[in-house]
C-alpha positions in Angstrom: 0.0 0.0 0.0 1.3 3.4 -1.0 1.1 6.2 1.7 1.6 8.9 -1.0 -2.1 9.4 -1.9 -4.8 11.8 -0.9 -6.4 9.1 1.3 -3.6 7.1 3.0 -0.9 8.2 5.3 1.6 5.9 6.9 -0.1 6.1 10.3 -3.4 5.1 8.7 -1.8 2.2 6.8 0.0 1.1 10.0 -3.4 0.9 11.7 -4.9 -1.1 8.8 -2.0 -3.5 9.0 -2.5 -3.9 12.8 -6.1 -4.7 12.2 -5.1 -7.2 9.5 -2.5 -8.8 11.8 -5.2 -9.4 14.4 -7.6 -10.8 11.8 -4.9 -13.1 10.4 -4.1 -14.4 13.9 -7.8 -15.2 14.4 -7.8 -16.9 11.1 -4.6 -18.9 12.0 -6.3 -19.9 15.3 -9.5 -21.0 13.6 -7.8 -22.9 10.8 -5.1 -24.6 12.9 -6.5 -25.0 16.4 -10.4 -25.0 16.1 -11.2 -26.5 12.7 -10.7 -30.1 11.7 -8.7 -28.9 8.7 -7.8 -25.5 7.3 -5.2 -23.6 5.3 -4.5 -20.4 3.4 -2.8 -19.4 0.1 -2.2 -16.1 -1.8 -4.4 -15.5 -4.8 -4.3 -12.2 -6.7 -5.2 -9.3 -4.3 -6.3 -11.8 -1.6 -5.1 -14.3 0.8 -7.8 -17.0 0.7 -8.3 -19.4 3.5 -10.6 -22.3 4.5 -11.7 -24.2 7.6 -13.7 -27.4 7.8 -15.9 -28.1 10.9 -18.9 -30.1 11.8 -22.2 -28.8 10.3 -23.6 -26.3 12.8 -26.7 -24.3 13.6 -27.0 -20.6 12.7 -29.5 -17.8 12.9 -31.3 -16.8 9.7 -32.8 -13.3 9.6 -35.9 -13.2 7.6 -39.1 -11.2 7.8 -37.7 -9.0 10.5 -36.8 -11.8 13.0 -34.1 -14.3 13.7 -34.8 -18.1 13.3 -32.3 -20.6 14.6 -31.7 -23.3 12.0 -29.9 -26.5 13.0 -28.3 -28.8 10.4 -30.7 -31.4 9.0 -28.9 -33.7 6.6 -25.9 -31.4 6.4 -22.7 -32.9 7.8 -19.9 -30.4 7.0 -19.5 -26.7 7.7 -17.1 -25.1 5.2 -15.7 -21.6 5.9 -13.9 -19.4 3.4 -12.1 -16.2 4.2 -10.7 -13.6 1.9 -8.1 -11.2 3.3 -6.6 -8.2 1.6 -3.1 -9.4 0.6 -1.7 -5.9 1.2 -2.8 -5.5 4.9 -4.5 -8.7 6.0 -7.9 -7.3 6.7 -11.1 -9.2 5.9 -12.7 -8.2 2.6 -16.5 -7.9 2.9 -19.3 -7.9 0.3 -17.8 -10.6 -1.9 -19.5 -13.2 -4.1 -17.7 -16.4 -3.0 -18.6 -19.8 -4.4 -17.0 -23.2 -3.5 -16.9 -26.5 -5.2 -15.8 -29.8 -3.5 -14.5 -32.9 -5.3 -14.8 -36.0 -3.2 -12.1 -38.7 -3.0 -14.2 -40.8 -5.4 -14.3 -37.9 -8.0 -17.9 -36.7 -7.4 -18.3 -33.0 -7.7 -20.5 -30.9 -5.3 -21.3 -27.3 -6.1 -20.5 -24.7 -6.9 -22.4 -23.3 -4.0 -22.6 -19.8 -2.7 -20.8 -19.2 0.5 -22.7 -16.6 2.5 -21.3 -13.9 4.7 -21.4 -15.1 8.3 -21.0 -12.9 11.4 -19.0 -14.9 13.9 -18.0 -13.7 17.4 -14.3 -14.0 16.4 -14.0 -14.2 12.6 -16.1 -12.9 9.8 -16.2 -15.4 7.0 -18.2 -16.9 4.1 -19.7 -20.2 4.9 -22.5 -22.8 4.5 -23.3 -26.3 5.7 -22.9 -29.0 3.1 -24.1 -32.6 2.7 -21.3 -34.8 1.6 -21.3 -38.6 1.0 -17.9 -39.7 2.4 -15.0 -38.8 4.6 -11.5 -38.4 3.1 -9.4 -35.9 1.2 -11.3 -33.6 -1.1 -10.3 -30.9 -3.5 -11.7 -27.5 -2.7 -12.1 -25.0 -5.5 -12.9 -21.4 -4.5 -14.1 -18.7 -6.9 -14.3 -15.0 -5.9 -15.9 -12.4 -8.3 -14.6 -8.9 -8.3 -16.5 -6.9 -5.7 -18.7 -4.0 -6.8 -18.1 -1.9 -3.6 -16.8 1.7 -3.9 -13.1 2.2 -3.3 -11.5 5.2 -1.6 -8.0 6.3 -2.7 -7.0 7.2 -6.2 -3.8 5.1 -5.9 -4.5 2.2 -3.5 -8.1 1.8 -4.6 -7.3 0.1 -7.9 -7.5 -3.4 -6.6 -9.9 -6.3 -6.5 -10.8 -6.0 -10.1 -10.2 -9.5 -11.4 -11.9 -12.8 -10.6 -9.9 -15.2 -8.5 -9.8 -18.9 -8.5 -8.0 -20.9 -5.9 -7.6 -24.7 -5.5 -6.8 -26.5 -2.3 -5.9 -30.2 -2.5 -5.8 -32.8 0.3 -8.6 -31.0 2.2 -9.4 -33.5 5.1 -13.1 -33.9 5.7 -14.5 -35.9 8.5 -18.3 -35.5 8.5 -20.3 -34.6 11.6 -23.0 -32.3 12.9 -23.2 -30.1 15.9 -26.9 -29.1 16.5 -27.4 -26.6 19.3 -30.5 -25.3 21.0 -30.1 -21.6 21.7 -31.4 -20.2 25.1 -35.0 -19.0 25.1 
């Protein structure tokens, strides 16, 4: 990131980097210590990461109220993150899709990964129904975002679609239904 613009000074960029460092540490913790499997790799203007967990319940906001939805047949929760490669911050408002290829070669997806608020880590996710445990191939596609960009110099990023492939993604199916307090 270039501090010689009308919008960015070095102290501002230092603060953005500090925010990104904190986000990447939360991502590392999620991918390496919480999830069953996870990893990251650079891709264009992003660092893309994934985490695999048991399918889990989430709130859905519709018609002005929250409804808790537990997994039904779903048995995997796949999380995708997209960080700004320049400073490590989470990139919001993306159209993220994922495709999984099973160990036996069956393709699932592409499926939209929805933005999920999480107490620790914003991410794009959904629950999946998969037929077998084992090592999958994960293909992630990110469309260029349509959000506005500040900064006549640093704002000229995130303009190309990105495709990332992770091989050897270890999936062990499971579900974690939870009943929220009344």
